[in-house]
Biopython code that builds the backbone (N, CA, C, O; Angstrom):
import numpy as np
from Bio.PDB.StructureBuilder import StructureBuilder

atoms = [
    (1, "MET", "N", (-14.616, 14.879, -13.810)),
    (1, "MET", "CA", (-14.384, 15.604, -13.192)),
    (1, "MET", "C", (-14.804, 16.465, -12.122)),
    (1, "MET", "O", (-14.203, 17.400, -11.592)),
    (2, "ARG", "N", (-16.260, 15.851, -11.835)),
    (2, "ARG", "CA", (-16.686, 16.239, -10.666)),
    (2, "ARG", "C", (-16.172, 15.669, -9.712)),
    (2, "ARG", "O", (-15.746, 16.343, -8.774)),
    (3, "LYS", "N", (-16.051, 13.859, -9.706)),
    (3, "LYS", "CA", (-15.609, 13.266, -8.868)),
    (3, "LYS", "C", (-14.140, 13.126, -8.546)),
    (3, "LYS", "O", (-13.630, 12.368, -7.721)),
    (4, "ASN", "N", (-13.451, 14.144, -9.485)),
    (4, "ASN", "CA", (-12.395, 14.539, -8.736)),
    (4, "ASN", "C", (-12.263, 15.508, -7.595)),
    (4, "ASN", "O", (-11.625, 15.292, -6.565)),
    (5, "LEU", "N", (-13.029, 16.758, -7.931)),
    (5, "LEU", "CA", (-13.432, 17.483, -7.122)),
    (5, "LEU", "C", (-13.808, 17.301, -6.183)),
    (5, "LEU", "O", (-13.232, 17.966, -5.322)),
    (6, "ILE", "N", (-14.972, 16.343, -5.638)),
    (6, "ILE", "CA", (-15.396, 15.576, -4.394)),
    (6, "ILE", "C", (-14.294, 15.433, -3.723)),
    (6, "ILE", "O", (-13.898, 16.083, -2.756)),
    (7, "TYR", "N", (-13.716, 14.389, -4.375)),
    (7, "TYR", "CA", (-12.874, 13.544, -3.787)),
    (7, "TYR", "C", (-11.532, 14.629, -3.047)),
    (7, "TYR", "O", (-11.056, 14.395, -1.936)),
    (8, "SER", "N", (-11.137, 15.693, -3.848)),
    (8, "SER", "CA", (-10.546, 16.715, -3.529)),
    (8, "SER", "C", (-10.504, 17.230, -2.078)),
    (8, "SER", "O", (-9.622, 17.126, -1.225)),
    (9, "LYS", "N", (-11.739, 17.825, -2.047)),
    (9, "LYS", "CA", (-12.369, 18.478, -1.599)),
    (9, "LYS", "C", (-12.151, 17.793, -0.231)),
    (9, "LYS", "O", (-11.727, 18.390, 0.759)),
    (10, "ALA", "N", (-12.590, 16.057, -0.282)),
    (10, "ALA", "CA", (-13.032, 15.203, 0.885)),
    (10, "ALA", "C", (-11.289, 15.402, 1.098)),
    (10, "ALA", "O", (-11.152, 15.577, 2.309)),
    (11, "MET", "N", (-10.326, 15.433, 0.630)),
    (11, "MET", "CA", (-8.680, 14.730, 1.194)),
    (11, "MET", "C", (-8.716, 16.344, 1.949)),
    (11, "MET", "O", (-8.358, 16.528, 3.112)),
    (12, "THR", "N", (-9.179, 17.345, 1.107)),
    (12, "THR", "CA", (-8.715, 18.753, 2.120)),
    (12, "THR", "C", (-9.053, 19.003, 3.198)),
    (12, "THR", "O", (-8.342, 19.694, 3.927)),
    (13, "THR", "N", (-10.237, 18.506, 3.598)),
    (13, "THR", "CA", (-10.849, 17.824, 4.867)),
    (13, "THR", "C", (-10.121, 17.413, 5.779)),
    (13, "THR", "O", (-9.624, 18.027, 6.723)),
    (14, "MET", "N", (-10.044, 16.089, 5.416)),
    (14, "MET", "CA", (-8.931, 15.100, 5.654)),
    (14, "MET", "C", (-7.397, 16.120, 6.352)),
    (14, "MET", "O", (-7.005, 16.198, 7.517)),
    (15, "ILE", "N", (-7.004, 16.579, 5.460)),
    (15, "ILE", "CA", (-5.440, 16.903, 5.735)),
    (15, "ILE", "C", (-5.526, 17.832, 6.841)),
    (15, "ILE", "O", (-4.738, 17.856, 7.786)),
    (16, "SER", "N", (-6.776, 18.792, 6.638)),
    (16, "SER", "CA", (-6.499, 20.009, 7.449)),
    (16, "SER", "C", (-7.513, 19.729, 9.076)),
    (16, "SER", "O", (-7.605, 20.497, 10.033)),
    (17, "GLU", "N", (-8.265, 18.114, 8.850)),
    (17, "GLU", "CA", (-8.299, 17.849, 10.489)),
    (17, "GLU", "C", (-7.466, 17.016, 11.265)),
    (17, "GLU", "O", (-7.614, 16.710, 12.448)),
    (18, "VAL", "N", (-6.064, 16.489, 10.032)),
    (18, "VAL", "CA", (-5.011, 16.063, 11.094)),
    (18, "VAL", "C", (-4.339, 17.276, 11.369)),
    (18, "VAL", "O", (-4.089, 17.531, 12.547)),
    (19, "TYR", "N", (-3.984, 18.115, 10.426)),
    (19, "TYR", "CA", (-3.753, 19.444, 10.574)),
    (19, "TYR", "C", (-4.287, 19.387, 12.430)),
    (19, "TYR", "O", (-3.720, 19.316, 13.521)),
    (20, "GLU", "N", (-5.528, 19.461, 11.971)),
    (20, "GLU", "CA", (-6.001, 20.336, 13.474)),
    (20, "GLU", "C", (-5.658, 19.489, 15.054)),
    (20, "GLU", "O", (-5.354, 19.904, 16.173)),
    (21, "ALA", "N", (-5.827, 18.466, 14.619)),
    (21, "ALA", "CA", (-5.414, 17.723, 16.001)),
    (21, "ALA", "C", (-4.500, 17.010, 16.027)),
    (21, "ALA", "O", (-4.612, 15.861, 16.453)),
    (22, "PHE", "N", (-2.680, 17.802, 15.313)),
    (22, "PHE", "CA", (-1.581, 18.283, 15.093)),
    (22, "PHE", "C", (-1.506, 19.021, 16.958)),
    (22, "PHE", "O", (-1.182, 18.802, 18.125)),
    (23, "ARG", "N", (-2.319, 20.361, 15.620)),
    (23, "ARG", "CA", (-2.247, 21.413, 16.639)),
    (23, "ARG", "C", (-2.312, 21.353, 18.056)),
    (23, "ARG", "O", (-1.635, 21.890, 18.933)),
    (24, "VAL", "N", (-3.665, 20.268, 18.089)),
    (24, "VAL", "CA", (-4.154, 20.483, 19.424)),
    (24, "VAL", "C", (-3.016, 19.357, 20.113)),
    (24, "VAL", "O", (-2.828, 19.545, 21.315)),
    (25, "ALA", "N", (-2.765, 18.989, 19.912)),
    (25, "ALA", "CA", (-1.742, 17.287, 20.387)),
    (25, "ALA", "C", (-0.900, 18.520, 20.886)),
    (25, "ALA", "O", (-0.369, 18.039, 21.887)),
    (26, "GLY", "N", (-0.305, 20.261, 20.763)),
    (26, "GLY", "CA", (0.912, 20.609, 20.640)),
    (26, "GLY", "C", (2.137, 20.327, 19.961)),
    (26, "GLY", "O", (3.263, 20.215, 20.445)),
    (27, "VAL", "N", (1.595, 20.183, 18.241)),
    (27, "VAL", "CA", (2.516, 19.941, 17.856)),
    (27, "VAL", "C", (2.752, 21.163, 17.075)),
    (27, "VAL", "O", (1.675, 21.641, 16.718)),
    (28, "PRO", "N", (3.965, 21.978, 16.601)),
    (28, "PRO", "CA", (4.246, 22.759, 16.205)),
    (28, "PRO", "C", (3.678, 23.354, 14.701)),
    (28, "PRO", "O", (3.249, 22.337, 14.155)),
    (29, "GLU", "N", (3.513, 24.250, 13.971)),
    (29, "GLU", "CA", (2.636, 24.750, 13.148)),
    (29, "GLU", "C", (2.814, 23.762, 11.602)),
    (29, "GLU", "O", (2.271, 22.894, 10.918)),
    (30, "GLU", "N", (4.211, 24.814, 11.722)),
    (30, "GLU", "CA", (4.835, 24.490, 10.368)),
    (30, "GLU", "C", (5.396, 22.380, 10.506)),
    (30, "GLU", "O", (5.448, 21.583, 9.570)),
    (31, "LYS", "N", (5.635, 22.174, 11.670)),
    (31, "LYS", "CA", (5.868, 20.218, 11.693)),
    (31, "LYS", "C", (3.966, 19.452, 11.193)),
    (31, "LYS", "O", (3.596, 18.605, 10.380)),
    (32, "ALA", "N", (3.394, 20.156, 12.001)),
    (32, "ALA", "CA", (2.000, 19.723, 11.839)),
    (32, "ALA", "C", (1.653, 19.504, 10.750)),
    (32, "ALA", "O", (1.334, 18.379, 10.363)),
    (33, "ARG", "N", (1.645, 20.898, 9.795)),
    (33, "ARG", "CA", (1.202, 21.308, 8.406)),
    (33, "ARG", "C", (2.415, 20.531, 7.784)),
    (33, "ARG", "O", (2.016, 20.524, 6.619)),
    (34, "LYS", "N", (3.460, 19.959, 7.750)),
    (34, "LYS", "CA", (3.933, 18.964, 6.953)),
    (34, "LYS", "C", (3.888, 17.437, 7.024)),
    (34, "LYS", "O", (4.360, 16.733, 6.132)),
    (35, "ALA", "N", (3.185, 16.862, 8.340)),
    (35, "ALA", "CA", (2.861, 15.912, 8.983)),
    (35, "ALA", "C", (1.815, 15.677, 8.373)),
    (35, "ALA", "O", (1.819, 14.557, 7.861)),
    (36, "ALA", "N", (0.665, 16.422, 8.163)),
    (36, "ALA", "CA", (-0.815, 16.609, 7.698)),
    (36, "ALA", "C", (-0.481, 16.312, 6.390)),
    (36, "ALA", "O", (-0.907, 15.221, 6.011)),
    (37, "GLU", "N", (0.606, 17.410, 5.012)),
    (37, "GLU", "CA", (0.819, 17.209, 4.147)),
    (37, "GLU", "C", (1.223, 15.648, 3.458)),
    (37, "GLU", "O", (1.052, 15.228, 2.314)),
    (38, "ALA", "N", (1.762, 15.072, 4.537)),
    (38, "ALA", "CA", (2.785, 13.645, 4.475)),
    (38, "ALA", "C", (1.691, 12.583, 4.226)),
    (38, "ALA", "O", (1.773, 11.743, 3.329)),
    (39, "LEU", "N", (0.778, 12.676, 4.992)),
    (39, "LEU", "CA", (-0.879, 11.617, 4.684)),
    (39, "LEU", "C", (-1.894, 11.885, 3.653)),
    (39, "LEU", "O", (-3.086, 11.586, 3.726)),
    (40, "SER", "N", (-1.305, 12.469, 2.702)),
    (40, "SER", "CA", (-2.356, 12.966, 1.519)),
    (40, "SER", "C", (-2.635, 11.670, 0.819)),
    (40, "SER", "O", (-2.045, 10.590, 0.816)),
    (41, "ALA", "N", (-3.711, 12.108, 0.230)),
    (41, "ALA", "CA", (-3.660, 10.308, -1.256)),
    (41, "ALA", "C", (-2.638, 9.809, -2.114)),
    (41, "ALA", "O", (-2.930, 9.084, -3.065)),
    (42, "GLU", "N", (-1.629, 10.090, -1.893)),
    (42, "GLU", "CA", (-0.800, 10.170, -2.646)),
    (42, "GLU", "C", (0.369, 9.398, -2.292)),
    (42, "GLU", "O", (1.179, 9.064, -3.156)),
    (43, "ASN", "N", (0.520, 9.061, -0.941)),
    (43, "ASN", "CA", (1.041, 8.406, -0.248)),
    (43, "ASN", "C", (0.105, 7.022, 0.723)),
    (43, "ASN", "O", (0.475, 6.110, 1.463)),
    (44, "LEU", "N", (-0.675, 7.305, 0.428)),
    (44, "LEU", "CA", (-1.969, 6.529, 0.764)),
    (44, "LEU", "C", (-2.182, 5.279, -0.598)),
    (44, "LEU", "O", (-2.322, 5.412, -1.814)),
    (45, "ALA", "N", (-2.114, 3.931, 0.414)),
    (45, "ALA", "CA", (-2.542, 2.513, -0.648)),
    (45, "ALA", "C", (-4.303, 2.678, -0.651)),
    (45, "ALA", "O", (-5.033, 2.728, 0.340)),
    (46, "THR", "N", (-4.607, 2.727, -1.770)),
    (46, "THR", "CA", (-5.924, 2.395, -2.264)),
    (46, "THR", "C", (-6.352, 1.183, -2.118)),
    (46, "THR", "O", (-5.477, 0.390, -1.770)),
    (47, "LYS", "N", (-7.706, 0.633, -2.305)),
    (47, "LYS", "CA", (-7.989, -0.604, -2.636)),
    (47, "LYS", "C", (-7.923, -1.034, -3.792)),
    (47, "LYS", "O", (-8.803, -1.892, -3.729)),
    (48, "LEU", "N", (-7.531, -1.084, -4.827)),
    (48, "LEU", "CA", (-7.038, -1.145, -6.481)),
    (48, "LEU", "C", (-5.196, -1.035, -6.674)),
    (48, "LEU", "O", (-4.597, -1.470, -7.657)),
    (49, "ASP", "N", (-4.661, -0.472, -5.694)),
    (49, "ASP", "CA", (-3.471, -1.044, -5.329)),
    (49, "ASP", "C", (-3.278, -1.950, -4.784)),
    (49, "ASP", "O", (-2.615, -2.728, -5.469)),
    (50, "ILE", "N", (-3.658, -2.543, -3.253)),
    (50, "ILE", "CA", (-4.204, -3.692, -2.751)),
    (50, "ILE", "C", (-4.347, -4.504, -3.464)),
    (50, "ILE", "O", (-3.554, -5.443, -3.389)),
    (51, "THR", "N", (-5.523, -4.547, -4.596)),
    (51, "THR", "CA", (-5.722, -5.732, -5.068)),
    (51, "THR", "C", (-4.551, -5.927, -5.777)),
    (51, "THR", "O", (-3.830, -6.884, -5.496)),
    (52, "SER", "N", (-4.303, -5.258, -6.537)),
    (52, "SER", "CA", (-3.555, -5.164, -7.690)),
    (52, "SER", "C", (-1.886, -6.345, -6.720)),
    (52, "SER", "O", (-1.330, -7.359, -7.142)),
    (53, "ILE", "N", (-1.678, -5.662, -5.601)),
    (53, "ILE", "CA", (-0.601, -6.527, -5.254)),
    (53, "ILE", "C", (-0.887, -7.767, -4.859)),
    (53, "ILE", "O", (-0.097, -8.697, -5.023)),
    (54, "GLU", "N", (-2.252, -7.915, -4.203)),
    (54, "GLU", "CA", (-2.757, -9.113, -3.970)),
    (54, "GLU", "C", (-2.515, -9.870, -5.203)),
    (54, "GLU", "O", (-2.011, -10.949, -4.891)),
    (55, "LYS", "N", (-2.620, -9.789, -6.124)),
    (55, "LYS", "CA", (-2.857, -10.760, -7.487)),
    (55, "LYS", "C", (-1.085, -11.046, -7.485)),
    (55, "LYS", "O", (-0.663, -12.149, -7.141)),
    (56, "GLU", "N", (-0.396, -10.235, -7.792)),
    (56, "GLU", "CA", (1.008, -10.043, -7.996)),
    (56, "GLU", "C", (1.430, -11.413, -6.923)),
    (56, "GLU", "O", (1.846, -12.432, -7.474)),
    (57, "LEU", "N", (1.348, -11.396, -5.938)),
    (57, "LEU", "CA", (1.117, -11.753, -4.589)),
    (57, "LEU", "C", (0.602, -13.943, -4.597)),
    (57, "LEU", "O", (0.797, -14.972, -3.949)),
    (58, "ILE", "N", (0.000, -13.505, -5.647)),
    (58, "ILE", "CA", (-0.897, -14.750, -5.761)),
    (58, "ILE", "C", (0.043, -15.407, -7.097)),
    (58, "ILE", "O", (0.781, -16.390, -7.029)),
    (59, "LEU", "N", (-0.149, -14.794, -7.967)),
    (59, "LEU", "CA", (1.556, -15.695, -9.082)),
    (59, "LEU", "C", (3.013, -15.917, -8.634)),
    (59, "LEU", "O", (3.831, -16.671, -9.161)),
    (60, "ILE", "N", (3.216, -14.975, -7.368)),
    (60, "ILE", "CA", (4.668, -15.843, -7.356)),
    (60, "ILE", "C", (4.527, -16.671, -6.120)),
    (60, "ILE", "O", (5.532, -17.206, -5.652)),
    (61, "LYS", "N", (3.143, -16.848, -5.449)),
    (61, "LYS", "CA", (3.133, -17.998, -4.801)),
    (61, "LYS", "C", (3.342, -19.472, -5.624)),
    (61, "LYS", "O", (3.944, -20.522, -5.396)),
    (62, "TRP", "N", (2.543, -18.965, -6.646)),
    (62, "TRP", "CA", (2.786, -20.480, -7.686)),
    (62, "TRP", "C", (3.542, -20.669, -8.874)),
    (62, "TRP", "O", (3.427, -21.497, -9.777)),
    (63, "MET", "N", (4.625, -19.395, -8.625)),
    (63, "MET", "CA", (5.624, -19.302, -9.103)),
    (63, "MET", "C", (6.456, -20.078, -8.002)),
    (63, "MET", "O", (7.142, -21.047, -8.326)),
    (64, "LEU", "N", (6.396, -19.715, -6.934)),
    (64, "LEU", "CA", (7.200, -20.545, -5.923)),
    (64, "LEU", "C", (6.994, -21.998, -6.089)),
    (64, "LEU", "O", (7.908, -22.684, -6.546)),
    (65, "GLY", "N", (5.639, -22.621, -5.686)),
    (65, "GLY", "CA", (5.524, -24.042, -6.169)),
    (65, "GLY", "C", (6.067, -24.730, -6.979)),
    (65, "GLY", "O", (6.698, -25.755, -6.719)),
    (66, "LEU", "N", (5.854, -24.152, -8.291)),
    (66, "LEU", "CA", (6.324, -24.821, -8.994)),
    (66, "LEU", "C", (7.976, -25.325, -9.551)),
    (66, "LEU", "O", (8.347, -26.225, -10.303)),
    (67, "VAL", "N", (8.746, -24.207, -8.733)),
    (67, "VAL", "CA", (10.202, -24.381, -8.635)),
    (67, "VAL", "C", (10.285, -25.331, -7.912)),
    (67, "VAL", "O", (10.310, -26.352, -8.598)),
    (68, "ILE", "N", (10.357, -25.588, -6.594)),
    (68, "ILE", "CA", (10.010, -26.239, -5.665)),
    (68, "ILE", "C", (9.348, -27.206, -5.846)),
    (68, "ILE", "O", (9.271, -27.937, -4.859)),
    (69, "ALA", "N", (8.704, -27.598, -6.912)),
    (69, "ALA", "CA", (7.759, -28.807, -7.039)),
    (69, "ALA", "C", (9.378, -30.041, -8.685)),
    (69, "ALA", "O", (9.722, -31.175, -9.021)),
    (70, "GLY", "N", (9.627, -28.621, -8.965)),
    (70, "GLY", "CA", (10.946, -28.862, -10.661)),
    (70, "GLY", "C", (12.358, -29.402, -9.315)),
    (70, "GLY", "O", (13.028, -30.434, -9.288)),
    (71, "ILE", "N", (12.361, -28.433, -8.548)),
    (71, "ILE", "CA", (13.506, -28.874, -7.541)),
    (71, "ILE", "C", (13.465, -30.006, -6.800)),
    (71, "ILE", "O", (14.516, -30.597, -6.554)),
    (72, "ALA", "N", (11.985, -30.575, -6.237)),
    (72, "ALA", "CA", (12.004, -31.987, -5.598)),
    (72, "ALA", "C", (12.162, -32.845, -6.324)),
    (72, "ALA", "O", (12.690, -33.937, -6.113)),
    (73, "SER", "N", (11.392, -32.129, -7.935)),
    (73, "SER", "CA", (11.171, -33.898, -8.905)),
    (73, "SER", "C", (13.117, -33.882, -8.955)),
    (73, "SER", "O", (13.606, -34.743, -8.223)),
    (74, "LEU", "N", (13.881, -33.231, -9.532)),
    (74, "LEU", "CA", (15.440, -33.309, -9.557)),
    (74, "LEU", "C", (16.131, -33.745, -8.633)),
    (74, "LEU", "O", (17.273, -34.123, -8.892)),
    (75, "MET", "N", (15.714, -33.799, -7.529)),
    (75, "MET", "CA", (16.267, -34.521, -6.333)),
    (75, "MET", "C", (15.979, -35.720, -6.003)),
    (75, "MET", "O", (16.589, -36.348, -5.138)),
    (76, "LEU", "N", (14.935, -36.188, -6.720)),
    (76, "LEU", "CA", (14.562, -37.656, -6.745)),
    (76, "LEU", "C", (14.718, -38.050, -7.656)),
    (76, "LEU", "O", (14.703, -39.274, -7.525)),
    (77, "LYS", "N", (14.904, -37.746, -8.774)),
    (77, "LYS", "CA", (15.768, -38.421, -9.617)),
    (77, "LYS", "C", (16.594, -38.631, -9.728)),
    (77, "LYS", "O", (16.943, -39.696, -10.238)),
    (78, "ALA", "N", (17.848, -37.218, -9.075)),
    (78, "ALA", "CA", (18.751, -38.061, -8.609)),
    (78, "ALA", "C", (19.939, -38.780, -7.629)),
    (78, "ALA", "O", (21.160, -38.936, -7.630)),
    (79, "PHE", "N", (18.669, -39.138, -6.729)),
    (79, "PHE", "CA", (18.603, -39.941, -6.008)),
    (79, "PHE", "C", (18.166, -41.211, -5.961)),
    (79, "PHE", "O", (18.470, -42.271, -5.415)),
    (80, "PHE", "N", (17.390, -40.799, -6.671)),
    (80, "PHE", "CA", (16.582, -42.503, -6.298)),
    (80, "PHE", "C", (16.188, -43.046, -7.653)),
    (80, "PHE", "O", (15.464, -44.026, -7.477)),
    (81, "ILE", "N", (16.453, -42.701, -9.412)),
    (81, "ILE", "CA", (15.913, -43.372, -10.164)),
    (81, "ILE", "C", (17.508, -43.123, -10.811)),
    (81, "ILE", "O", (17.828, -43.641, -11.881)),
]
sb = StructureBuilder()
sb.init_structure("model")
sb.init_model(0)
sb.init_chain("A")
sb.init_seg("    ")
for serial, (resi, resn, name, xyz) in enumerate(atoms, 1):
    if name == "N":
        sb.init_residue(resn, " ", resi, " ")
    sb.init_atom(name, np.array(xyz, "f"), 0.0, 1.0, " ", f" {name:<3s}", serial, name[0])
structure = sb.get_structure()
């Protein structure tokens, strides 16, 4: 629970910093608030998300390699054997 509280507080600080940066840049208050909320943790990829995607990508590469090898073997059989 404490970890979530610390994370939430840090996230709130980050959102308020983004909001303040937008306001200093001259963005209207409502648009600055909505943009800062859009950059919240729910919309950002975590390291765990990226690791998961990388593992899936490795699997897909292997699957594609096997499919290509299978097609190549069928073509060799059809034309040369």
